[in-house]
PDB file of N, CA, C, O and CB in Angstrom:
ATOM      1  N   MET A   1     104.958 109.806 119.397  1.00  0.00           N
ATOM      2  CA  MET A   1     105.370 109.268 118.106  1.00  0.00           C
ATOM      3  C   MET A   1     105.831 107.826 118.297  1.00  0.00           C
ATOM      4  O   MET A   1     106.732 107.577 119.097  1.00  0.00           O
ATOM      5  CB  MET A   1     106.498 110.135 117.471  1.00  0.00           C
ATOM      6  N   PRO A   2     105.233 106.865 117.576  1.00  0.00           N
ATOM      7  CA  PRO A   2     105.630 105.475 117.736  1.00  0.00           C
ATOM      8  C   PRO A   2     107.036 105.222 117.192  1.00  0.00           C
ATOM      9  O   PRO A   2     107.529 105.944 116.326  1.00  0.00           O
ATOM     10  CB  PRO A   2     104.631 104.566 117.041  1.00  0.00           C
ATOM     11  N   ALA A   3     107.650 104.195 117.719  1.00  0.00           N
ATOM     12  CA  ALA A   3     108.979 103.803 117.242  1.00  0.00           C
ATOM     13  C   ALA A   3     108.877 103.342 115.791  1.00  0.00           C
ATOM     14  O   ALA A   3     107.815 102.921 115.332  1.00  0.00           O
ATOM     15  CB  ALA A   3     109.586 102.676 118.136  1.00  0.00           C
ATOM     16  N   LYS A   4     109.996 103.430 115.080  1.00  0.00           N
ATOM     17  CA  LYS A   4     110.007 103.017 113.669  1.00  0.00           C
ATOM     18  C   LYS A   4     109.859 101.510 113.501  1.00  0.00           C
ATOM     19  O   LYS A   4     109.318 101.057 112.492  1.00  0.00           O
ATOM     20  CB  LYS A   4     111.292 103.474 113.003  1.00  0.00           C
ATOM     21  N   ASN A   5     110.325 100.729 114.464  1.00  0.00           N
ATOM     22  CA  ASN A   5     110.240  99.269 114.400  1.00  0.00           C
ATOM     23  C   ASN A   5     109.869  98.727 115.772  1.00  0.00           C
ATOM     24  O   ASN A   5     110.202  99.327 116.794  1.00  0.00           O
ATOM     25  CB  ASN A   5     111.578  98.650 113.910  1.00  0.00           C
ATOM     26  N   GLY A   6     109.180  97.592 115.790  1.00  0.00           N
ATOM     27  CA  GLY A   6     108.882  96.926 117.046  1.00  0.00           C
ATOM     28  C   GLY A   6     107.405  96.767 117.319  1.00  0.00           C
ATOM     29  O   GLY A   6     106.564  97.205 116.534  1.00  0.00           O
ATOM     30  N   PRO A   7     107.092  96.132 118.448  1.00  0.00           N
ATOM     31  CA  PRO A   7     105.706  95.840 118.797  1.00  0.00           C
ATOM     32  C   PRO A   7     104.882  97.095 119.051  1.00  0.00           C
ATOM     33  O   PRO A   7     105.396  98.101 119.540  1.00  0.00           O
ATOM     34  CB  PRO A   7     105.663  94.958 120.012  1.00  0.00           C
ATOM     35  N   ARG A   8     103.618  97.024 118.718  1.00  0.00           N
ATOM     36  CA  ARG A   8     102.696  98.144 118.944  1.00  0.00           C
ATOM     37  C   ARG A   8     101.525  97.723 119.821  1.00  0.00           C
ATOM     38  O   ARG A   8     100.914  98.564 120.481  1.00  0.00           O
ATOM     39  CB  ARG A   8     102.179  98.690 117.609  1.00  0.00           C
ATOM     40  N   GLY A   9     101.205  96.427 119.837  1.00  0.00           N
ATOM     41  CA  GLY A   9     100.091  95.918 120.625  1.00  0.00           C
ATOM     42  C   GLY A   9      99.594  94.609 120.048  1.00  0.00           C
ATOM     43  O   GLY A   9     100.310  93.926 119.315  1.00  0.00           O
ATOM     44  N   GLU A  10      98.346  94.263 120.390  1.00  0.00           N
ATOM     45  CA  GLU A  10      97.742  93.018 119.924  1.00  0.00           C
ATOM     46  C   GLU A  10      96.260  93.247 119.653  1.00  0.00           C
ATOM     47  O   GLU A  10      95.634  94.144 120.217  1.00  0.00           O
ATOM     48  CB  GLU A  10      97.942  91.881 120.961  1.00  0.00           C
ATOM     49  N   VAL A  11      95.721  92.413 118.778  1.00  0.00           N
ATOM     50  CA  VAL A  11      94.279  92.361 118.572  1.00  0.00           C
ATOM     51  C   VAL A  11      93.829  90.998 119.088  1.00  0.00           C
ATOM     52  O   VAL A  11      94.309  89.966 118.620  1.00  0.00           O
ATOM     53  CB  VAL A  11      93.883  92.580 117.044  1.00  0.00           C
ATOM     54  N   HIS A  12      92.913  90.992 120.045  1.00  0.00           N
ATOM     55  CA  HIS A  12      92.338  89.756 120.575  1.00  0.00           C
ATOM     56  C   HIS A  12      91.020  89.534 119.854  1.00  0.00           C
ATOM     57  O   HIS A  12      90.191  90.441 119.778  1.00  0.00           O
ATOM     58  CB  HIS A  12      92.136  89.822 122.140  1.00  0.00           C
ATOM     59  N   ALA A  13      90.820  88.318 119.316  1.00  0.00           N
ATOM     60  CA  ALA A  13      89.619  88.045 118.525  1.00  0.00           C
ATOM     61  C   ALA A  13      89.251  86.561 118.616  1.00  0.00           C
ATOM     62  O   ALA A  13      89.924  85.776 119.285  1.00  0.00           O
ATOM     63  CB  ALA A  13      89.835  88.461 117.047  1.00  0.00           C
ATOM     64  N   ILE A  14      88.171  86.201 117.927  1.00  0.00           N
ATOM     65  CA  ILE A  14      87.690  84.819 117.848  1.00  0.00           C
ATOM     66  C   ILE A  14      87.727  84.407 116.381  1.00  0.00           C
ATOM     67  O   ILE A  14      87.217  85.118 115.516  1.00  0.00           O
ATOM     68  CB  ILE A  14      86.234  84.670 118.451  1.00  0.00           C
ATOM     69  N   ASP A  15      88.344  83.232 116.102  1.00  0.00           N
ATOM     70  CA  ASP A  15      88.416  82.775 114.707  1.00  0.00           C
ATOM     71  C   ASP A  15      87.129  82.048 114.310  1.00  0.00           C
ATOM     72  O   ASP A  15      86.198  81.945 115.109  1.00  0.00           O
ATOM     73  CB  ASP A  15      89.638  81.845 114.503  1.00  0.00           C
ATOM     74  N   GLY A  16      87.082  81.551 113.089  1.00  0.00           N
ATOM     75  CA  GLY A  16      85.898  80.884 112.553  1.00  0.00           C
ATOM     76  C   GLY A  16      85.503  79.624 113.300  1.00  0.00           C
ATOM     77  O   GLY A  16      84.348  79.205 113.230  1.00  0.00           O
ATOM     78  N   ASN A  17      86.443  79.007 114.016  1.00  0.00           N
ATOM     79  CA  ASN A  17      86.165  77.796 114.790  1.00  0.00           C
ATOM     80  C   ASN A  17      85.757  78.102 116.226  1.00  0.00           C
ATOM     81  O   ASN A  17      85.552  77.185 117.021  1.00  0.00           O
ATOM     82  CB  ASN A  17      87.378  76.894 114.791  1.00  0.00           C
ATOM     83  N   GLY A  18      85.639  79.386 116.564  1.00  0.00           N
ATOM     84  CA  GLY A  18      85.274  79.770 117.913  1.00  0.00           C
ATOM     85  C   GLY A  18      86.439  79.809 118.882  1.00  0.00           C
ATOM     86  O   GLY A  18      86.241  79.972 120.086  1.00  0.00           O
ATOM     87  N   GLU A  19      87.653  79.661 118.368  1.00  0.00           N
ATOM     88  CA  GLU A  19      88.853  79.671 119.204  1.00  0.00           C
ATOM     89  C   GLU A  19      89.397  81.092 119.325  1.00  0.00           C
ATOM     90  O   GLU A  19      89.352  81.852 118.357  1.00  0.00           O
ATOM     91  CB  GLU A  19      89.932  78.727 118.622  1.00  0.00           C
ATOM     92  N   PRO A  20      89.908  81.460 120.492  1.00  0.00           N
ATOM     93  CA  PRO A  20      90.525  82.787 120.633  1.00  0.00           C
ATOM     94  C   PRO A  20      91.853  82.857 119.889  1.00  0.00           C
ATOM     95  O   PRO A  20      92.614  81.889 119.876  1.00  0.00           O
ATOM     96  CB  PRO A  20      90.738  83.128 122.117  1.00  0.00           C
ATOM     97  N   VAL A  21      92.126  83.990 119.278  1.00  0.00           N
ATOM     98  CA  VAL A  21      93.396  84.216 118.584  1.00  0.00           C
ATOM     99  C   VAL A  21      93.965  85.563 119.020  1.00  0.00           C
ATOM    100  O   VAL A  21      93.233  86.480 119.392  1.00  0.00           O
ATOM    101  CB  VAL A  21      93.207  84.170 117.032  1.00  0.00           C
ATOM    102  N   VAL A  22      95.283  85.654 118.964  1.00  0.00           N
ATOM    103  CA  VAL A  22      95.977  86.906 119.262  1.00  0.00           C
ATOM    104  C   VAL A  22      96.754  87.297 118.008  1.00  0.00           C
ATOM    105  O   VAL A  22      97.624  86.558 117.548  1.00  0.00           O
ATOM    106  CB  VAL A  22      96.934  86.764 120.517  1.00  0.00           C
ATOM    107  N   ILE A  23      96.436  88.446 117.473  1.00  0.00           N
ATOM    108  CA  ILE A  23      97.079  88.955 116.258  1.00  0.00           C
ATOM    109  C   ILE A  23      98.034  90.060 116.683  1.00  0.00           C
ATOM    110  O   ILE A  23      97.621  91.054 117.280  1.00  0.00           O
ATOM    111  CB  ILE A  23      96.018  89.482 115.207  1.00  0.00           C
ATOM    112  N   ARG A  24      99.305  89.884 116.374  1.00  0.00           N
ATOM    113  CA  ARG A  24     100.315  90.881 116.746  1.00  0.00           C
ATOM    114  C   ARG A  24     100.194  92.112 115.859  1.00  0.00           C
ATOM    115  O   ARG A  24      99.907  92.005 114.667  1.00  0.00           O
ATOM    116  CB  ARG A  24     101.736  90.287 116.644  1.00  0.00           C
ATOM    117  N   VAL A  25     100.417  93.282 116.452  1.00  0.00           N
ATOM    118  CA  VAL A  25     100.464  94.548 115.724  1.00  0.00           C
ATOM    119  C   VAL A  25     101.861  95.108 115.937  1.00  0.00           C
ATOM    120  O   VAL A  25     102.313  95.228 117.075  1.00  0.00           O
ATOM    121  CB  VAL A  25      99.342  95.561 116.211  1.00  0.00           C
ATOM    122  N   PHE A  26     102.553  95.454 114.849  1.00  0.00           N
ATOM    123  CA  PHE A  26     103.919  95.958 114.990  1.00  0.00           C
ATOM    124  C   PHE A  26     104.255  96.930 113.876  1.00  0.00           C
ATOM    125  O   PHE A  26     103.597  96.968 112.837  1.00  0.00           O
ATOM    126  CB  PHE A  26     104.920  94.805 114.997  1.00  0.00           C
ATOM    127  N   TRP A  27     105.292  97.714 114.115  1.00  0.00           N
ATOM    128  CA  TRP A  27     105.826  98.656 113.128  1.00  0.00           C
ATOM    129  C   TRP A  27     107.047  98.024 112.482  1.00  0.00           C
ATOM    130  O   TRP A  27     107.880  97.424 113.161  1.00  0.00           O
ATOM    131  CB  TRP A  27     106.187 100.033 113.784  1.00  0.00           C
ATOM    132  N   LYS A  28     107.147  98.161 111.180  1.00  0.00           N
ATOM    133  CA  LYS A  28     108.328  97.701 110.441  1.00  0.00           C
ATOM    134  C   LYS A  28     108.543  98.673 109.292  1.00  0.00           C
ATOM    135  O   LYS A  28     107.639  98.908 108.491  1.00  0.00           O
ATOM    136  CB  LYS A  28     108.155  96.217 109.916  1.00  0.00           C
ATOM    137  N   ARG A  29     109.736  99.234 109.215  1.00  0.00           N
ATOM    138  CA  ARG A  29     110.072 100.198 108.159  1.00  0.00           C
ATOM    139  C   ARG A  29     109.088 101.365 108.123  1.00  0.00           C
ATOM    140  O   ARG A  29     108.752 101.871 107.053  1.00  0.00           O
ATOM    141  CB  ARG A  29     110.096  99.501 106.798  1.00  0.00           C
ATOM    142  N   GLY A  30     108.625 101.793 109.316  1.00  0.00           N
ATOM    143  CA  GLY A  30     107.752 102.952 109.402  1.00  0.00           C
ATOM    144  C   GLY A  30     106.293 102.706 109.064  1.00  0.00           C
ATOM    145  O   GLY A  30     105.512 103.655 109.013  1.00  0.00           O
ATOM    146  N   SER A  31     105.898 101.443 108.830  1.00  0.00           N
ATOM    147  CA  SER A  31     104.503 101.111 108.524  1.00  0.00           C
ATOM    148  C   SER A  31     103.974 100.127 109.559  1.00  0.00           C
ATOM    149  O   SER A  31     104.746  99.397 110.180  1.00  0.00           O
ATOM    150  CB  SER A  31     104.372 100.517 107.093  1.00  0.00           C
ATOM    151  N   ALA A  32     102.663 100.110 109.743  1.00  0.00           N
ATOM    152  CA  ALA A  32     102.027  99.198 110.687  1.00  0.00           C
ATOM    153  C   ALA A  32     101.639  97.905 109.978  1.00  0.00           C
ATOM    154  O   ALA A  32     101.155  97.917 108.846  1.00  0.00           O
ATOM    155  CB  ALA A  32     100.787  99.855 111.334  1.00  0.00           C
ATOM    156  N   TYR A  33     101.864  96.782 110.677  1.00  0.00           N
ATOM    157  CA  TYR A  33     101.543  95.455 110.144  1.00  0.00           C
ATOM    158  C   TYR A  33     100.769  94.654 111.179  1.00  0.00           C
ATOM    159  O   TYR A  33     100.900  94.878 112.382  1.00  0.00           O
ATOM    160  CB  TYR A  33     102.828  94.700 109.730  1.00  0.00           C
ATOM    161  N   LEU A  34      99.958  93.714 110.694  1.00  0.00           N
ATOM    162  CA  LEU A  34      99.317  92.703 111.528  1.00  0.00           C
ATOM    163  C   LEU A  34      99.971  91.370 111.195  1.00  0.00           C
ATOM    164  O   LEU A  34     100.366  91.142 110.052  1.00  0.00           O
ATOM    165  CB  LEU A  34      97.755  92.657 111.298  1.00  0.00           C
ATOM    166  N   SER A  35     100.089  90.487 112.183  1.00  0.00           N
ATOM    167  CA  SER A  35     100.706  89.184 111.951  1.00  0.00           C
ATOM    168  C   SER A  35      99.954  88.100 112.708  1.00  0.00           C
ATOM    169  O   SER A  35      99.703  88.230 113.906  1.00  0.00           O
ATOM    170  CB  SER A  35     102.183  89.200 112.370  1.00  0.00           C
ATOM    171  N   LEU A  36      99.597  87.031 112.004  1.00  0.00           N
ATOM    172  CA  LEU A  36      98.956  85.867 112.603  1.00  0.00           C
ATOM    173  C   LEU A  36      99.525  84.621 111.946  1.00  0.00           C
ATOM    174  O   LEU A  36      99.473  84.477 110.725  1.00  0.00           O
ATOM    175  CB  LEU A  36      97.403  85.925 112.445  1.00  0.00           C
ATOM    176  N   ASN A  37     100.065  83.729 112.750  1.00  0.00           N
ATOM    177  CA  ASN A  37     100.640  82.464 112.251  1.00  0.00           C
ATOM    178  C   ASN A  37     101.658  82.684 111.136  1.00  0.00           C
ATOM    179  O   ASN A  37     101.692  81.928 110.165  1.00  0.00           O
ATOM    180  CB  ASN A  37      99.530  81.550 111.745  1.00  0.00           C
ATOM    181  N   GLY A  38     102.477  83.705 111.272  1.00  0.00           N
ATOM    182  CA  GLY A  38     103.534  83.968 110.306  1.00  0.00           C
ATOM    183  C   GLY A  38     103.095  84.723 109.064  1.00  0.00           C
ATOM    184  O   GLY A  38     103.923  85.017 108.203  1.00  0.00           O
ATOM    185  N   HIS A  39     101.816  85.043 108.950  1.00  0.00           N
ATOM    186  CA  HIS A  39     101.305  85.783 107.790  1.00  0.00           C
ATOM    187  C   HIS A  39     101.187  87.254 108.167  1.00  0.00           C
ATOM    188  O   HIS A  39     100.378  87.621 109.019  1.00  0.00           O
ATOM    189  CB  HIS A  39      99.923  85.215 107.313  1.00  0.00           C
ATOM    190  N   GLU A  40     102.002  88.094 107.527  1.00  0.00           N
ATOM    191  CA  GLU A  40     102.015  89.528 107.811  1.00  0.00           C
ATOM    192  C   GLU A  40     101.212  90.287 106.759  1.00  0.00           C
ATOM    193  O   GLU A  40     101.256  89.963 105.572  1.00  0.00           O
ATOM    194  CB  GLU A  40     103.462  90.058 107.865  1.00  0.00           C
ATOM    195  N   HIS A  41     100.479  91.298 107.213  1.00  0.00           N
ATOM    196  CA  HIS A  41      99.699  92.141 106.312  1.00  0.00           C
ATOM    197  C   HIS A  41      99.883  93.599 106.692  1.00  0.00           C
ATOM    198  O   HIS A  41      99.788  93.965 107.863  1.00  0.00           O
ATOM    199  CB  HIS A  41      98.204  91.755 106.349  1.00  0.00           C
ATOM    200  N   LEU A  42     100.146  94.423 105.692  1.00  0.00           N
ATOM    201  CA  LEU A  42     100.273  95.864 105.875  1.00  0.00           C
ATOM    202  C   LEU A  42      98.897  96.452 106.199  1.00  0.00           C
ATOM    203  O   LEU A  42      97.908  96.131 105.540  1.00  0.00           O
ATOM    204  CB  LEU A  42     100.879  96.535 104.605  1.00  0.00           C
ATOM    205  N   VAL A  43      98.841  97.313 107.216  1.00  0.00           N
ATOM    206  CA  VAL A  43      97.588  97.957 107.610  1.00  0.00           C
ATOM    207  C   VAL A  43      97.360  99.176 106.723  1.00  0.00           C
ATOM    208  O   VAL A  43      98.276  99.970 106.511  1.00  0.00           O
ATOM    209  CB  VAL A  43      97.612  98.362 109.117  1.00  0.00           C
ATOM    210  N   HIS A  44      96.143  99.329 106.206  1.00  0.00           N
ATOM    211  CA  HIS A  44      95.818 100.462 105.355  1.00  0.00           C
ATOM    212  C   HIS A  44      95.818 101.736 106.192  1.00  0.00           C
ATOM    213  O   HIS A  44      95.097 101.801 107.188  1.00  0.00           O
ATOM    214  CB  HIS A  44      94.448 100.258 104.660  1.00  0.00           C
ATOM    215  N   PRO A  45      96.597 102.750 105.827  1.00  0.00           N
ATOM    216  CA  PRO A  45      96.733 103.960 106.657  1.00  0.00           C
ATOM    217  C   PRO A  45      95.418 104.666 106.979  1.00  0.00           C
ATOM    218  O   PRO A  45      95.286 105.233 108.063  1.00  0.00           O
ATOM    219  CB  PRO A  45      97.637 104.926 105.971  1.00  0.00           C
ATOM    220  N   SER A  46      94.450 104.650 106.079  1.00  0.00           N
ATOM    221  CA  SER A  46      93.199 105.357 106.341  1.00  0.00           C
ATOM    222  C   SER A  46      92.443 104.741 107.514  1.00  0.00           C
ATOM    223  O   SER A  46      91.712 105.448 108.208  1.00  0.00           O
ATOM    224  CB  SER A  46      92.320 105.353 105.094  1.00  0.00           C
ATOM    225  N   ASN A  47      92.601 103.454 107.746  1.00  0.00           N
ATOM    226  CA  ASN A  47      91.908 102.808 108.865  1.00  0.00           C
ATOM    227  C   ASN A  47      92.515 103.172 110.212  1.00  0.00           C
ATOM    228  O   ASN A  47      91.864 103.018 111.245  1.00  0.00           O
ATOM    229  CB  ASN A  47      91.930 101.303 108.690  1.00  0.00           C
ATOM    230  N   LEU A  48      93.751 103.653 110.215  1.00  0.00           N
ATOM    231  CA  LEU A  48      94.387 104.013 111.480  1.00  0.00           C
ATOM    232  C   LEU A  48      93.856 105.334 112.029  1.00  0.00           C
ATOM    233  O   LEU A  48      94.161 105.696 113.165  1.00  0.00           O
ATOM    234  CB  LEU A  48      95.895 104.098 111.301  1.00  0.00           C
ATOM    235  N   ARG A  49      93.075 106.051 111.246  1.00  0.00           N
ATOM    236  CA  ARG A  49      92.466 107.294 111.730  1.00  0.00           C
ATOM    237  C   ARG A  49      91.315 107.004 112.693  1.00  0.00           C
ATOM    238  O   ARG A  49      90.862 107.893 113.414  1.00  0.00           O
ATOM    239  CB  ARG A  49      91.963 108.140 110.547  1.00  0.00           C
ATOM    240  N   ARG A  50      90.852 105.768 112.700  1.00  0.00           N
ATOM    241  CA  ARG A  50      89.749 105.374 113.572  1.00  0.00           C
ATOM    242  C   ARG A  50      90.315 104.737 114.845  1.00  0.00           C
ATOM    243  O   ARG A  50      91.375 104.111 114.817  1.00  0.00           O
ATOM    244  CB  ARG A  50      88.786 104.389 112.841  1.00  0.00           C
ATOM    245  N   ALA A  51      89.601 104.903 115.950  1.00  0.00           N
ATOM    246  CA  ALA A  51      90.058 104.336 117.225  1.00  0.00           C
ATOM    247  C   ALA A  51      90.169 102.814 117.161  1.00  0.00           C
ATOM    248  O   ALA A  51      91.038 102.235 117.813  1.00  0.00           O
ATOM    249  CB  ALA A  51      89.105 104.736 118.352  1.00  0.00           C
ATOM    250  N   ASN A  52      89.313 102.166 116.395  1.00  0.00           N
ATOM    251  CA  ASN A  52      89.327 100.706 116.293  1.00  0.00           C
ATOM    252  C   ASN A  52      89.956 100.242 114.974  1.00  0.00           C
ATOM    253  O   ASN A  52      89.619  99.164 114.484  1.00  0.00           O
ATOM    254  CB  ASN A  52      87.902 100.155 116.416  1.00  0.00           C
ATOM    255  N   GLY A  53      90.849 101.021 114.403  1.00  0.00           N
ATOM    256  CA  GLY A  53      91.422 100.716 113.095  1.00  0.00           C
ATOM    257  C   GLY A  53      92.116  99.372 113.009  1.00  0.00           C
ATOM    258  O   GLY A  53      91.920  98.638 112.040  1.00  0.00           O
ATOM    259  N   PHE A  54      92.932  99.030 114.017  1.00  0.00           N
ATOM    260  CA  PHE A  54      93.632  97.743 113.981  1.00  0.00           C
ATOM    261  C   PHE A  54      92.640  96.587 114.084  1.00  0.00           C
ATOM    262  O   PHE A  54      92.802  95.578 113.397  1.00  0.00           O
ATOM    263  CB  PHE A  54      94.667  97.658 115.122  1.00  0.00           C
ATOM    264  N   ALA A  55      91.622  96.715 114.922  1.00  0.00           N
ATOM    265  CA  ALA A  55      90.614  95.662 115.060  1.00  0.00           C
ATOM    266  C   ALA A  55      89.836  95.499 113.755  1.00  0.00           C
ATOM    267  O   ALA A  55      89.563  94.378 113.326  1.00  0.00           O
ATOM    268  CB  ALA A  55      89.648  95.982 116.226  1.00  0.00           C
ATOM    269  N   MET A  56      89.478  96.625 113.123  1.00  0.00           N
ATOM    270  CA  MET A  56      88.747  96.569 111.863  1.00  0.00           C
ATOM    271  C   MET A  56      89.577  95.878 110.780  1.00  0.00           C
ATOM    272  O   MET A  56      89.050  95.069 110.016  1.00  0.00           O
ATOM    273  CB  MET A  56      88.355  97.982 111.411  1.00  0.00           C
ATOM    274  N   GLU A  57      90.863  96.193 110.714  1.00  0.00           N
ATOM    275  CA  GLU A  57      91.746  95.537 109.740  1.00  0.00           C
ATOM    276  C   GLU A  57      91.816  94.033 109.994  1.00  0.00           C
ATOM    277  O   GLU A  57      91.800  93.246 109.048  1.00  0.00           O
ATOM    278  CB  GLU A  57      93.159  96.149 109.797  1.00  0.00           C
ATOM    279  N   ALA A  58      91.895  93.629 111.260  1.00  0.00           N
ATOM    280  CA  ALA A  58      91.971  92.198 111.590  1.00  0.00           C
ATOM    281  C   ALA A  58      90.725  91.461 111.103  1.00  0.00           C
ATOM    282  O   ALA A  58      90.824  90.354 110.573  1.00  0.00           O
ATOM    283  CB  ALA A  58      92.139  92.003 113.112  1.00  0.00           C
ATOM    284  N   VAL A  59      89.547  92.076 111.283  1.00  0.00           N
ATOM    285  CA  VAL A  59      88.305  91.460 110.824  1.00  0.00           C
ATOM    286  C   VAL A  59      88.324  91.304 109.305  1.00  0.00           C
ATOM    287  O   VAL A  59      87.936  90.256 108.788  1.00  0.00           O
ATOM    288  CB  VAL A  59      87.086  92.299 111.263  1.00  0.00           C
ATOM    289  N   LEU A  60      88.770  92.330 108.589  1.00  0.00           N
ATOM    290  CA  LEU A  60      88.792  92.289 107.121  1.00  0.00           C
ATOM    291  C   LEU A  60      89.819  91.297 106.580  1.00  0.00           C
ATOM    292  O   LEU A  60      89.546  90.594 105.606  1.00  0.00           O
ATOM    293  CB  LEU A  60      89.086  93.673 106.569  1.00  0.00           C
ATOM    294  N   ILE A  61      90.981  91.235 107.194  1.00  0.00           N
ATOM    295  CA  ILE A  61      92.073  90.408 106.674  1.00  0.00           C
ATOM    296  C   ILE A  61      91.953  88.951 107.097  1.00  0.00           C
ATOM    297  O   ILE A  61      92.073  88.045 106.272  1.00  0.00           O
ATOM    298  CB  ILE A  61      93.404  90.958 107.135  1.00  0.00           C
ATOM    299  N   TYR A  62      91.713  88.731 108.391  1.00  0.00           N
ATOM    300  CA  TYR A  62      91.750  87.370 108.933  1.00  0.00           C
ATOM    301  C   TYR A  62      90.369  86.761 109.155  1.00  0.00           C
ATOM    302  O   TYR A  62      90.272  85.615 109.594  1.00  0.00           O
ATOM    303  CB  TYR A  62      92.502  87.368 110.230  1.00  0.00           C
ATOM    304  N   HIS A  63      89.295  87.502 108.862  1.00  0.00           N
ATOM    305  CA  HIS A  63      87.918  87.008 108.995  1.00  0.00           C
ATOM    306  C   HIS A  63      87.632  86.509 110.408  1.00  0.00           C
ATOM    307  O   HIS A  63      87.084  85.423 110.598  1.00  0.00           O
ATOM    308  CB  HIS A  63      87.660  85.886 107.989  1.00  0.00           C
ATOM    309  N   VAL A  64      88.010  87.312 111.388  1.00  0.00           N
ATOM    310  CA  VAL A  64      87.743  87.001 112.788  1.00  0.00           C
ATOM    311  C   VAL A  64      86.560  87.833 113.263  1.00  0.00           C
ATOM    312  O   VAL A  64      86.093  88.726 112.556  1.00  0.00           O
ATOM    313  CB  VAL A  64      88.998  87.264 113.669  1.00  0.00           C
ATOM    314  N   SER A  65      86.080  87.535 114.466  1.00  0.00           N
ATOM    315  CA  SER A  65      84.984  88.318 115.033  1.00  0.00           C
ATOM    316  C   SER A  65      85.377  88.792 116.428  1.00  0.00           C
ATOM    317  O   SER A  65      86.371  88.337 116.994  1.00  0.00           O
ATOM    318  CB  SER A  65      83.670  87.486 115.083  1.00  0.00           C
ATOM    319  N   ASP A  66      84.593  89.701 116.969  1.00  0.00           N
ATOM    320  CA  ASP A  66      84.808  90.237 118.319  1.00  0.00           C
ATOM    321  C   ASP A  66      86.228  90.757 118.520  1.00  0.00           C
ATOM    322  O   ASP A  66      86.816  90.563 119.584  1.00  0.00           O
ATOM    323  CB  ASP A  66      84.508  89.167 119.356  1.00  0.00           C
ATOM    324  N   ALA A  67      86.773  91.408 117.515  1.00  0.00           N
ATOM    325  CA  ALA A  67      88.158  91.913 117.577  1.00  0.00           C
ATOM    326  C   ALA A  67      88.254  93.146 118.465  1.00  0.00           C
ATOM    327  O   ALA A  67      87.443  94.067 118.366  1.00  0.00           O
ATOM    328  CB  ALA A  67      88.676  92.247 116.165  1.00  0.00           C
ATOM    329  N   VAL A  68      89.271  93.146 119.342  1.00  0.00           N
ATOM    330  CA  VAL A  68      89.529  94.256 120.241  1.00  0.00           C
ATOM    331  C   VAL A  68      91.024  94.529 120.218  1.00  0.00           C
ATOM    332  O   VAL A  68      91.830  93.627 120.444  1.00  0.00           O
ATOM    333  CB  VAL A  68      89.025  93.952 121.691  1.00  0.00           C
ATOM    334  N   TYR A  69      91.395  95.785 119.942  1.00  0.00           N
ATOM    335  CA  TYR A  69      92.813  96.167 119.943  1.00  0.00           C
ATOM    336  C   TYR A  69      93.262  96.499 121.357  1.00  0.00           C
ATOM    337  O   TYR A  69      92.609  97.267 122.064  1.00  0.00           O
ATOM    338  CB  TYR A  69      93.063  97.372 119.004  1.00  0.00           C
ATOM    339  N   VAL A  70      94.390  95.911 121.764  1.00  0.00           N
ATOM    340  CA  VAL A  70      94.987  96.159 123.080  1.00  0.00           C
ATOM    341  C   VAL A  70      96.356  96.788 122.839  1.00  0.00           C
ATOM    342  O   VAL A  70      97.293  96.091 122.450  1.00  0.00           O
ATOM    343  CB  VAL A  70      95.104  94.826 123.937  1.00  0.00           C
ATOM    344  N   PRO A  71      96.487  98.109 123.066  1.00  0.00           N
ATOM    345  CA  PRO A  71      97.785  98.759 122.811  1.00  0.00           C
ATOM    346  C   PRO A  71      98.857  98.287 123.794  1.00  0.00           C
ATOM    347  O   PRO A  71      98.564  97.830 124.899  1.00  0.00           O
ATOM    348  CB  PRO A  71      97.639 100.287 122.898  1.00  0.00           C
ATOM    349  N   ARG A  72     100.065  98.411 123.366  1.00  0.00           N
ATOM    350  CA  ARG A  72     101.201  98.005 124.219  1.00  0.00           C
ATOM    351  C   ARG A  72     101.628  99.132 125.082  1.00  0.00           C
ATOM    352  O   ARG A  72     102.566  98.987 125.867  1.00  0.00           O
ATOM    353  CB  ARG A  72     102.380  97.524 123.391  1.00  0.00           C
TER     354      ARG A  72
END
């Protein structure tokens, strides 16, 4: 069971300019969030049922490519 608050891992991806980015994954108030450059987004719970759910959310939210979730 994950902690109610704190880091969960990272998503490593490539942005539109071809630069590598690291998107933080964390729990806050019992929900999962992604964060990049101070912009936080709530992860849709249905996507967490998939093994690549955090990576898929990063692609949809931040328009990155080659996203890979690295658990903590």
